[in-house]
C-alpha positions as CSV (number, residue, x, y, z in Angstrom):
1,X,77.7,156.2,252.9
2,X,74.4,154.6,251.8
3,X,73.3,155.0,248.2
4,X,69.6,155.0,247.4
5,X,67.5,155.4,244.3
6,X,64.7,157.9,244.3
7,X,61.9,157.9,241.7
8,X,59.4,160.8,242.0
9,X,57.4,163.3,240.0
10,X,60.7,165.1,239.1
11,X,62.6,162.1,237.7
12,X,65.0,159.4,238.6
13,X,68.2,160.0,240.7
14,X,70.6,158.3,243.0
15,X,71.5,160.0,246.3
16,X,73.9,159.5,249.1
17,X,74.8,161.6,252.1
18,X,76.7,164.2,250.0
19,X,75.6,163.8,246.3
20,X,72.7,163.4,244.0
21,X,72.7,162.4,240.3
22,X,70.0,161.8,237.9
23,X,67.7,163.3,235.3
24,X,64.1,164.7,235.0
25,X,61.5,162.6,233.2
26,X,61.6,165.0,230.2
27,X,65.3,164.0,229.6
28,X,65.0,160.3,230.1
29,X,64.8,158.3,226.8
30,X,64.0,154.9,228.3
31,X,64.4,152.6,231.4
32,X,65.1,148.9,231.1
33,X,65.7,146.1,233.6
34,X,67.8,142.9,233.1
35,X,69.7,140.2,234.9
36,X,73.5,139.7,234.5
37,X,75.0,136.2,234.4
38,X,76.0,133.7,235.7
39,X,72.5,132.3,236.3
40,X,73.4,130.9,239.7
41,X,74.7,134.3,240.9
42,X,72.6,136.6,238.8
43,X,72.6,140.3,239.5
44,X,69.7,142.5,238.7
45,X,70.0,146.1,237.5
46,X,68.1,148.7,235.6
47,X,69.5,151.2,233.2
48,X,68.2,154.8,232.7
49,X,69.2,156.2,229.4
50,X,69.4,160.0,228.9
51,X,68.4,161.7,225.6
52,X,72.1,162.5,225.1
53,X,73.0,158.8,225.1
54,X,74.5,158.9,228.6
55,X,73.2,156.2,230.9
56,X,73.0,155.3,234.6
57,X,73.0,151.8,235.8
58,X,71.4,151.0,239.2
59,X,72.1,147.6,240.8
60,X,69.9,145.6,243.1
61,X,72.2,146.3,246.0
62,X,71.1,150.0,246.0
63,X,68.5,150.9,248.6
64,X,65.1,151.2,247.0
65,X,65.9,149.2,243.9
66,X,62.8,147.0,243.8
67,X,60.5,149.8,244.8
68,X,62.0,151.9,242.0
69,X,61.2,149.3,239.4
70,X,57.6,149.1,240.7
71,X,57.2,152.9,240.6
72,X,58.7,153.3,237.2
73,X,56.5,150.5,235.8
74,X,53.4,152.0,237.4
75,X,54.3,155.4,235.9
76,X,54.3,153.7,232.5
77,X,50.9,152.1,233.2
78,X,52.5,148.6,233.2
79,X,52.7,145.8,235.7
80,X,56.1,145.6,237.4
81,X,58.1,142.7,236.1
82,X,58.6,139.6,238.3
83,X,62.2,140.4,239.3
84,X,62.6,137.0,241.0
85,X,61.8,135.2,237.7
86,X,64.1,137.4,235.5
87,X,67.1,135.3,234.2
88,X,70.3,136.3,232.4
89,X,69.0,134.5,229.3
90,X,65.9,136.8,229.2
91,X,66.0,139.8,226.9
92,X,66.4,143.3,228.4
93,X,62.9,144.4,229.5
94,X,61.9,147.9,228.8
95,X,59.8,149.2,231.7
96,X,59.4,152.9,230.6
97,X,59.6,154.9,227.5
98,X,58.2,158.4,226.9
99,X,57.4,157.6,223.3
100,X,54.9,154.9,224.3
101,X,54.1,155.8,227.9
102,X,53.7,159.6,228.1
103,X,53.4,160.7,224.5
């Protein structure tokens, strides 16, 4: 079963051969990206937070991870972060927020 991340006009969701999970843009509070330690084996992920406080973490091993970060950043009118330069010591980087990006 291959998991993939989908970012489209509806929202953000993960999909595999049998299931889909995610939220529409109107229910997403913010999206951030970060790197987990240790530095020599860092692991990138982004977190999608729902207005209820629930969240979904998507790791870099999920198909479409880098493309999703680029699309989410573009939707916010921001340049995509340089994921290769992101380090565990860097602060969590917000890449989308409806309060700032979509009114």
